[in-house]
C-alpha positions as CSV (number, residue, x, y, z in Angstrom):
1,M,16.9,7.5,-8.3
2,V,16.2,4.1,-9.9
3,A,16.1,4.7,-13.7
4,L,12.8,3.8,-15.4
5,E,14.5,1.3,-17.8
6,I,15.8,-0.6,-14.7
7,V,12.3,-0.6,-13.3
8,H,10.8,-2.0,-16.5
9,A,13.5,-4.7,-16.7
10,S,13.0,-5.7,-13.1
11,N,9.2,-5.9,-13.5
12,A,9.7,-8.1,-16.6
13,Q,11.6,-10.6,-14.4
14,L,8.4,-11.2,-12.4
15,R,7.7,-14.0,-14.9
16,E,10.7,-15.8,-13.4
17,L,8.7,-16.2,-10.1
18,G,6.5,-18.6,-12.0
19,P,2.8,-18.8,-12.7
20,G,-0.1,-18.2,-10.3
21,L,1.1,-15.3,-8.2
22,V,-1.9,-14.0,-6.2
23,A,-2.3,-10.3,-5.6
24,L,-4.8,-7.9,-3.9
25,F,-5.2,-4.3,-4.9
26,V,-7.4,-2.2,-2.6
27,G,-8.6,1.1,-4.0
28,A,-7.9,-0.1,-7.5
29,T,-10.9,1.0,-9.5
30,S,-9.1,4.2,-10.4
31,G,-5.8,6.0,-10.2
32,I,-2.6,4.6,-8.8
33,G,-4.2,1.3,-7.7
34,E,-5.5,0.7,-11.2
35,Y,-2.2,1.6,-12.9
36,T,-0.3,-0.8,-10.5
37,A,-2.7,-3.6,-11.0
38,K,-2.4,-3.4,-14.7
39,A,1.4,-3.4,-14.5
40,F,1.2,-6.5,-12.4
41,V,-1.1,-8.3,-14.8
42,T,1.1,-7.3,-17.7
43,N,4.3,-8.7,-16.2
44,T,3.1,-12.0,-14.6
45,I,2.2,-15.5,-15.8
46,S,-1.4,-16.6,-15.1
47,P,-1.9,-14.3,-12.1
48,R,-4.9,-14.3,-9.8
49,V,-5.8,-10.7,-9.0
50,Y,-8.5,-9.2,-6.7
51,I,-9.4,-5.6,-7.0
52,V,-11.4,-3.8,-4.2
53,G,-13.4,-0.6,-4.7
54,R,-16.9,0.8,-4.9
55,N,-17.3,1.4,-8.6
56,T,-18.7,-1.6,-10.4
57,A,-18.6,-0.1,-13.8
58,A,-15.0,1.0,-13.5
59,A,-14.1,-2.5,-12.2
60,E,-15.7,-4.2,-15.2
61,R,-13.7,-1.9,-17.5
62,I,-10.5,-2.7,-15.7
63,I,-11.2,-6.5,-15.8
64,N,-11.8,-6.3,-19.6
65,E,-8.6,-4.3,-20.1
66,C,-6.6,-6.7,-18.0
67,K,-7.8,-9.6,-20.1
68,L,-6.5,-7.8,-23.1
69,L,-3.1,-7.2,-21.4
70,N,-2.8,-10.9,-20.3
71,S,-5.4,-13.4,-21.6
72,D,-4.3,-15.9,-18.9
73,S,-5.0,-13.5,-16.0
74,R,-7.9,-14.0,-13.7
75,V,-9.1,-10.7,-12.2
76,E,-12.1,-10.5,-9.8
77,F,-13.8,-7.5,-8.3
78,L,-14.7,-7.4,-4.6
79,K,-17.1,-4.5,-4.0
80,G,-17.0,-2.7,-0.7
81,D,-16.7,0.6,1.2
82,V,-13.5,0.1,3.1
83,S,-14.0,3.3,5.1
84,E,-15.7,0.8,7.5
85,L,-13.6,-1.9,9.1
86,R,-16.5,-4.4,9.1
87,E,-16.5,-4.2,5.3
88,V,-12.7,-4.9,5.4
89,D,-13.4,-7.9,7.5
90,R,-16.1,-9.2,5.1
91,I,-13.8,-8.8,2.1
92,C,-10.9,-10.5,3.9
93,A,-13.2,-13.4,4.8
94,E,-14.2,-13.7,1.2
95,I,-10.5,-13.8,0.1
96,K,-9.7,-16.4,2.7
97,D,-12.5,-18.6,1.3
98,K,-10.9,-18.4,-2.2
99,E,-7.2,-18.4,-1.5
100,T,-4.6,-20.0,0.8
101,K,-1.8,-17.6,0.0
102,L,-1.2,-14.0,-1.0
103,N,2.0,-12.8,-2.6
104,V,1.3,-9.1,-3.0
105,V,-1.0,-6.7,-1.3
106,V,-1.1,-3.1,-2.6
107,Q,-3.3,-0.5,-0.9
108,T,-4.0,3.0,-2.3
109,Q,-7.5,3.7,-0.9
110,G,-8.3,7.2,0.2
111,N,-10.3,10.3,-0.7
112,L,-9.4,13.9,-1.3
113,H,-11.7,16.4,0.5
114,L,-11.5,19.3,2.8
115,R,-14.4,18.4,5.1
116,G,-14.1,17.9,8.8
117,R,-14.4,14.6,10.8
118,E,-16.9,12.1,9.4
119,E,-17.5,9.2,11.7
120,N,-18.3,5.7,10.5
121,P,-20.5,3.4,12.5
122,E,-17.4,2.2,14.4
123,G,-16.6,5.7,15.7
124,L,-13.6,6.2,13.4
125,D,-13.2,9.0,10.9
126,R,-13.8,7.7,7.4
127,K,-10.8,9.5,5.8
128,F,-8.4,8.3,8.6
129,T,-9.8,4.8,8.2
130,L,-9.0,4.8,4.5
131,T,-5.5,6.0,4.9
132,Y,-4.5,4.1,8.0
133,Y,-6.9,1.8,9.9
134,S,-8.3,-0.1,6.9
135,R,-4.8,-0.7,5.5
136,M,-3.6,-2.2,8.8
137,R,-6.8,-4.2,9.2
138,F,-6.3,-5.7,5.7
139,I,-2.7,-6.7,6.5
140,T,-3.4,-8.1,10.0
141,N,-6.4,-10.0,8.8
142,L,-4.5,-11.5,5.8
143,L,-1.2,-12.3,7.6
144,P,-2.0,-16.1,7.5
145,L,-2.1,-15.9,3.7
146,L,1.0,-13.8,3.5
147,Q,2.8,-16.3,5.8
148,T,1.7,-19.2,3.7
149,A,3.1,-17.5,0.6
150,T,6.6,-17.4,2.2
151,T,6.5,-21.2,2.7
152,S,5.5,-22.2,-0.8
153,T,7.2,-21.5,-4.2
154,P,8.3,-18.7,-4.9
155,H,8.4,-18.0,-1.1
156,F,7.6,-14.3,-1.7
157,S,5.1,-12.0,0.0
158,R,5.0,-8.2,0.4
159,T,2.6,-5.4,1.3
160,L,2.7,-1.9,-0.2
161,S,0.9,1.1,1.2
162,V,1.0,4.0,-1.1
163,L,0.6,7.3,0.8
164,G,3.2,9.9,1.6
165,P,6.5,9.0,3.4
166,G,8.8,12.1,3.4
167,H,5.9,14.3,4.5
168,E,5.8,13.2,8.2
169,G,4.3,15.6,10.7
170,K,3.9,15.6,14.5
171,L,1.6,13.2,16.3
172,N,-0.9,14.1,19.0
173,F,-0.2,11.4,21.5
174,D,-3.2,12.5,23.6
175,D,-5.5,11.9,20.7
176,L,-3.9,9.4,18.2
177,E,-7.4,8.6,16.9
178,L,-8.1,12.3,16.3
179,K,-11.5,12.0,17.9
180,N,-11.4,15.4,19.4
181,T,-8.7,17.3,17.4
182,F,-9.3,16.2,13.8
183,S,-8.3,18.3,10.8
184,V,-7.3,17.2,7.3
185,G,-3.7,18.2,7.9
186,K,-3.5,16.3,11.2
187,C,-5.1,13.3,9.5
188,A,-2.4,13.3,6.9
189,S,0.4,13.6,9.4
190,H,-1.0,10.8,11.6
191,S,-1.6,8.5,8.7
192,I,1.9,9.0,7.2
193,V,3.8,8.5,10.5
194,M,1.6,5.6,11.6
195,N,2.1,3.9,8.2
196,D,5.8,4.3,8.7
197,F,6.0,2.7,12.1
198,M,3.5,-0.1,11.3
199,A,5.7,-1.1,8.4
200,E,8.6,-1.3,10.8
201,E,6.7,-3.1,13.5
202,L,5.2,-5.6,11.1
203,A,8.7,-6.3,9.7
204,L,9.9,-7.1,13.2
205,R,7.1,-9.6,13.8
206,E,6.8,-11.1,10.3
207,T,10.4,-11.5,9.2
208,G,9.6,-13.6,6.1
209,S,7.6,-10.8,4.5
210,S,8.5,-7.2,3.7
211,F,6.3,-4.1,4.3
212,V,6.8,-1.0,2.2
213,H,5.3,2.5,2.6
214,S,5.8,4.4,-0.6
215,S,5.2,7.9,-2.0
216,P,3.6,8.3,-5.5
217,N,4.8,11.9,-6.1
218,L,2.4,14.1,-8.2
219,V,0.1,11.9,-10.2
220,M,-2.9,13.3,-12.1
221,T,-5.6,10.7,-11.1
222,G,-8.8,12.7,-11.2
223,G,-9.2,12.1,-7.5
224,A,-10.2,15.7,-6.8
225,R,-13.9,15.1,-7.4
226,E,-14.8,15.4,-3.7
227,L,-13.1,18.8,-3.4
228,P,-15.2,22.0,-3.3
229,F,-15.8,23.7,-6.7
230,W,-13.2,26.4,-6.1
231,A,-10.5,23.8,-5.4
232,R,-11.4,21.7,-8.5
233,L,-11.4,24.9,-10.6
234,A,-7.9,25.8,-9.3
235,I,-6.6,22.4,-10.1
236,K,-8.1,22.5,-13.6
237,V,-6.5,25.9,-14.2
238,L,-3.1,24.8,-12.8
239,S,-3.1,21.4,-14.5
240,P,-1.2,22.6,-17.6
241,V,1.5,24.0,-15.3
242,M,1.6,20.9,-13.1
243,S,1.5,18.2,-15.8
244,P,5.2,18.5,-16.8
245,F,6.1,17.7,-13.2
246,A,3.6,14.8,-12.8
247,V,4.4,11.1,-13.1
248,N,2.2,9.6,-15.8
249,A,0.0,6.6,-15.4
250,E,2.3,4.0,-17.0
251,E,5.3,5.1,-15.1
252,T,3.4,5.3,-11.8
253,G,2.1,1.7,-12.2
254,A,5.6,0.5,-13.2
255,R,7.3,2.2,-10.2
256,Q,4.8,1.1,-7.6
257,L,5.0,-2.5,-9.0
258,F,8.8,-2.2,-8.6
259,H,8.4,-1.2,-5.0
260,A,6.0,-4.1,-4.5
261,T,8.2,-6.8,-6.0
262,S,11.9,-5.8,-6.3
263,G,14.7,-7.4,-4.2
264,M,15.8,-3.9,-3.3
265,Y,13.2,-4.2,-0.4
266,P,13.7,-7.7,0.9
267,P,12.2,-9.2,4.1
268,A,14.5,-9.3,7.1
269,K,14.7,-13.1,6.9
270,P,13.7,-14.4,3.5
271,A,13.2,-18.2,3.1
272,A,16.5,-20.0,3.0
273,G,17.6,-21.4,-0.3
274,S,15.1,-19.5,-2.4
275,A,16.4,-16.8,-4.7
276,T,12.9,-15.5,-5.3
277,A,11.9,-15.1,-1.7
278,V,13.2,-11.5,-1.9
279,G,11.3,-10.8,-5.1
280,T,13.0,-10.0,-8.4
281,P,16.8,-9.8,-8.4
282,V,18.4,-6.6,-7.2
283,P,19.2,-4.6,-10.4
284,E,22.9,-4.0,-11.3
285,G,24.0,-0.6,-10.1
286,V,21.6,-0.3,-7.1
287,S,21.7,-1.9,-3.7
288,I,19.4,-3.2,-1.0
289,L,17.7,-0.3,0.7
290,K,18.2,0.8,4.3
291,G,15.0,0.2,6.3
292,L,13.1,2.5,8.6
293,N,15.1,1.3,11.6
294,G,18.4,2.2,9.9
295,E,19.4,-1.3,9.0
296,V,20.0,-2.5,5.5
297,G,17.4,-5.1,4.5
298,S,15.3,-4.6,7.6
299,G,12.0,-5.6,6.0
300,G,10.2,-2.4,6.7
301,Y,10.8,0.5,4.3
302,A,9.8,4.1,3.5
303,V,10.4,4.6,-0.2
304,D,10.2,7.7,-2.4
305,W,8.4,7.6,-5.8
306,D,11.7,7.0,-7.6
307,G,12.8,4.0,-5.4
308,K,15.2,5.6,-2.9
309,A,14.8,5.7,0.8
310,T,12.8,8.6,2.2
311,G,11.1,9.8,5.4
312,K,11.6,13.1,7.4
313,K,14.7,12.1,9.3
314,S,14.3,14.6,12.1
315,I,10.8,13.4,13.1
316,L,11.6,9.7,12.6
317,D,14.8,9.9,14.7
318,E,12.9,11.7,17.5
319,Y,10.1,9.2,17.4
320,H,12.4,6.2,17.4
321,S,14.0,7.6,20.5
322,K,10.6,7.8,22.1
323,G,9.6,4.2,21.2
324,V,6.7,5.4,19.0
325,G,6.6,2.2,17.0
326,K,5.4,0.3,20.1
327,I,2.9,3.1,20.9
328,V,1.4,3.0,17.4
329,W,1.3,-0.8,17.4
330,E,-0.5,-0.9,20.8
331,H,-2.9,1.9,19.8
332,T,-3.9,0.1,16.6
333,M,-4.4,-3.3,18.3
334,R,-6.6,-1.6,20.9
335,V,-8.8,-0.1,18.2
336,F,-9.1,-3.5,16.5
337,A,-9.8,-5.2,19.8
338,R,-12.6,-2.7,20.4
339,L,-14.1,-3.4,17.0
340,D,-13.9,-7.2,17.6
341,K,-15.6,-6.9,21.0
342,A,-18.4,-4.8,19.5
343,E,-18.9,-7.4,16.8
344,Q,-19.2,-10.1,19.4
């Protein structure tokens, strides 16, 4: 476990990366995304920050609060429903019009419900799109900006997908898209495993950036609003019992920012001659993490809420032996190609 005081000290060193870091936070109008965005604003010099979500009123509140945290920050809201990939494409195009580089991309979008499959206009389930397809679409669309960030001071770029490594389940290889076999549980299993392997595959292809899939642990975010009444009532009743085991807002934001910026999770081939290309210095007493492929400093990582490596080893070992990374990559690219063809 990385001690919280080490996390705070590391985050404070973000100022040493210089002014003008550019960051995108998707799903940041509440919960973990909001907490992490505020931690980023607090610990950086003149950052440019984009937050993506659906709630304009919440975004306005967050922007005002960020200005109080750092008067030199520039925070902009991009409204959109990213359960549809066309909306992801529109938002990415807007970012590309405004920026030439991106140092940090943090994605926390999702919803908590027990309903069945709900297709969007592109034929994908909305929940699955939030937890997997939209996240990969943001990354692949914005790779040119992440690549540019690695070639200009401070030569640093990283993506963080906050979901659930350590809770991997089995994949249905006959229905990776879950078009015919959808359930909430299967959606979670597929999303987690596919986030793992895409972090690994992206790290192989984009060696100057690093790609992290992290777990938040138990965080009381208020995200249960879409659950049925009985489930919301149960959570309310159990909240006093659960609260002592939960990670509070400040610690959640600090720890996820650490995952998004610490040199513990470096790219496979950081820019030569730049100490900041890996992020903030590796804290004393901890070491560079072993990646999903088993190699130290591989560029693709599964990280527990407290900074250590995670992932259900039995499943990941089995799937590595079966070449699942390539299978997941090719499946994802086929889905994106289908969308691109439909748009044409």
